[in-house]
C-alpha positions as CSV (number, residue, x, y, z in Angstrom):
1,X,10.8,-29.6,6.9
2,X,9.8,-26.4,8.8
3,X,6.1,-25.1,8.3
4,X,3.4,-23.3,10.4
5,X,0.1,-22.9,10.5
6,X,-1.8,-19.2,9.8
7,X,-5.1,-17.6,9.8
8,X,-5.8,-15.6,6.9
9,X,-8.7,-13.5,6.3
10,X,-10.5,-13.6,3.3
11,X,-12.9,-11.1,1.4
12,X,-15.4,-12.1,-1.0
13,X,-17.5,-9.9,-2.9
14,X,-21.0,-10.8,-4.0
15,X,-23.3,-8.4,-4.8
16,X,-24.1,-5.4,-2.5
17,X,-22.5,-6.9,0.7
18,X,-18.9,-8.2,1.4
19,X,-18.3,-11.4,3.2
20,X,-15.7,-12.2,5.7
21,X,-14.4,-15.6,6.5
22,X,-11.0,-17.2,7.6
23,X,-9.1,-20.6,6.3
24,X,-6.4,-21.7,8.0
25,X,-3.2,-22.6,5.6
26,X,0.3,-24.0,6.1
27,X,3.2,-21.7,4.9
28,X,6.7,-23.5,4.4
29,X,9.8,-21.7,6.0
30,X,9.9,-19.0,2.9
31,X,6.5,-18.1,3.6
32,X,5.9,-18.4,-0.4
33,X,1.9,-17.8,-0.1
34,X,2.3,-14.5,1.8
35,X,3.2,-12.6,-1.2
36,X,0.9,-14.3,-3.6
37,X,-2.3,-14.0,-1.6
38,X,-1.4,-10.2,-0.7
39,X,-1.1,-10.7,3.2
40,X,0.8,-9.5,6.2
41,X,1.6,-11.4,9.0
42,X,2.1,-11.0,12.5
43,X,2.5,-12.7,15.8
44,X,0.0,-11.7,18.7
45,X,2.6,-13.1,21.1
46,X,5.3,-15.7,21.2
47,X,2.9,-18.5,22.1
48,X,0.2,-17.9,19.4
49,X,-0.2,-18.8,15.9
50,X,0.3,-16.1,13.2
51,X,-2.1,-13.9,12.3
52,X,-2.3,-12.8,8.8
53,X,-4.5,-9.4,7.6
54,X,-5.2,-8.5,4.2
55,X,-3.6,-5.6,2.2
56,X,-5.0,-3.5,-0.4
57,X,-3.0,-1.8,-3.1
58,X,-3.7,1.5,-5.2
59,X,-6.0,0.5,-7.6
60,X,-8.6,-1.0,-4.6
61,X,-7.8,2.2,-3.2
62,X,-9.2,4.4,-5.9
63,X,-12.3,2.7,-6.2
64,X,-12.6,2.8,-2.0
65,X,-12.5,6.6,-2.0
66,X,-15.7,6.8,-4.0
67,X,-17.8,4.2,-1.6
68,X,-19.4,5.8,1.2
69,X,-19.7,2.4,3.1
70,X,-15.6,2.4,3.2
71,X,-13.8,4.2,5.9
72,X,-10.4,5.4,4.8
73,X,-8.3,6.4,7.7
74,X,-4.8,8.6,7.4
75,X,-3.0,7.4,10.3
76,X,0.0,10.1,10.1
77,X,0.2,13.2,12.3
78,X,-1.5,15.9,11.3
79,X,1.7,18.0,10.5
80,X,2.7,15.5,8.0
81,X,-0.7,15.8,6.2
82,X,0.0,19.5,6.0
83,X,3.3,19.3,4.5
84,X,2.4,16.3,2.1
85,X,-1.1,16.4,1.3
86,X,-4.1,14.0,2.1
87,X,-6.0,11.0,0.4
88,X,-9.4,11.7,-1.1
89,X,-12.2,11.6,1.1
90,X,-10.1,10.4,4.2
91,X,-10.0,11.0,7.7
92,X,-7.2,11.7,9.9
93,X,-6.8,9.7,13.0
94,X,-3.0,9.5,14.0
95,X,-1.8,6.3,15.4
96,X,-1.7,6.8,18.5
97,X,-5.0,7.8,18.9
98,X,-6.3,4.9,16.8
99,X,-6.8,2.7,19.7
100,X,-8.8,5.0,22.0
101,X,-11.2,6.9,19.3
102,X,-12.5,3.2,17.9
103,X,-12.9,1.6,21.7
104,X,-14.2,4.5,23.3
105,X,-15.5,7.7,21.3
106,X,-19.1,7.6,21.0
107,X,-20.9,7.7,17.7
108,X,-21.8,11.1,18.1
109,X,-18.6,12.5,18.6
110,X,-16.9,10.4,15.8
111,X,-19.4,12.0,13.4
112,X,-19.0,15.5,15.2
113,X,-15.1,15.0,14.9
114,X,-14.7,13.2,11.2
115,X,-17.9,13.9,9.6
116,X,-18.8,10.5,9.2
117,X,-20.5,7.6,10.8
118,X,-18.5,5.9,13.3
119,X,-17.7,2.5,11.8
120,X,-19.2,-0.8,12.9
121,X,-17.2,-4.0,13.5
122,X,-18.1,-5.3,9.8
123,X,-17.6,-1.6,8.1
124,X,-14.2,-1.9,5.4
125,X,-12.1,0.0,7.1
126,X,-8.5,1.0,5.1
127,X,-5.4,2.4,6.6
128,X,-2.7,4.2,5.3
129,X,0.1,6.0,6.1
130,X,2.9,7.6,4.1
131,X,4.7,3.9,3.2
132,X,2.3,1.7,5.3
133,X,4.1,0.7,8.3
134,X,2.1,2.7,10.7
135,X,-1.3,1.6,8.9
136,X,-0.3,-2.0,9.4
137,X,0.3,-1.6,13.3
138,X,-3.4,0.2,13.2
139,X,-4.5,-2.2,11.0
140,X,-3.6,-5.0,14.2
141,X,-5.1,-2.7,16.6
142,X,-8.4,-2.3,15.1
143,X,-8.5,-6.1,14.2
144,X,-7.6,-7.2,17.9
145,X,-10.7,-4.5,19.1
146,X,-12.7,-6.6,17.1
147,X,-13.1,-5.1,13.7
148,X,-13.1,-7.9,10.8
149,X,-13.1,-6.2,8.0
150,X,-9.5,-4.0,8.0
151,X,-7.2,-3.3,5.3
152,X,-3.6,-1.5,5.0
153,X,-2.5,0.2,2.0
154,X,0.8,-1.4,1.8
155,X,2.1,1.8,-0.7
156,X,0.6,4.4,1.4
157,X,0.9,8.1,0.4
158,X,4.3,7.6,-1.4
159,X,2.5,4.7,-3.5
160,X,-0.6,7.4,-4.4
161,X,1.5,10.4,-5.4
162,X,3.8,8.2,-7.6
163,X,0.8,6.7,-8.9
164,X,-1.4,9.5,-9.2
165,X,1.4,11.5,-11.1
166,X,2.1,8.5,-13.5
167,X,-1.9,8.6,-14.6
168,X,-1.6,12.1,-15.0
169,X,1.5,11.7,-17.6
170,X,0.1,9.2,-19.7
171,X,-1.4,10.8,-23.2
């Protein structure tokens, strides 16, 4: 039977802090825990174990945009934001700039450009894009830079619009 070991990131909320830990599990050839645990897997390179990062969905994103301790980052291009709109309280860092900004930009420049403090390695960062594909790439980049609490909004802007319309149409 085919099985592989993966590293899964778990977050436990307890009172006013979020604790981050890792746990090894085994996935069968069908990757069944993938959907059950809400994680996404990606190979770092062909010789390494597959790593898994957490995803986040609409209801959790709604809670996050009200929390000043969470940084929402939309990685779409500025012209896309102008055409479609933006998530409330999010900042825009196009995918091509994510690594440079999080690696090299000073705290002062980050605050000047985005109106928010630059996140530390433990800050919760939620990445979003149109559908969740580019945001997953940004999540991988941030994780490789050492950020421990990064999440991908799997539905992205399209999910946000669809669900926001649905809640506005309910009586």
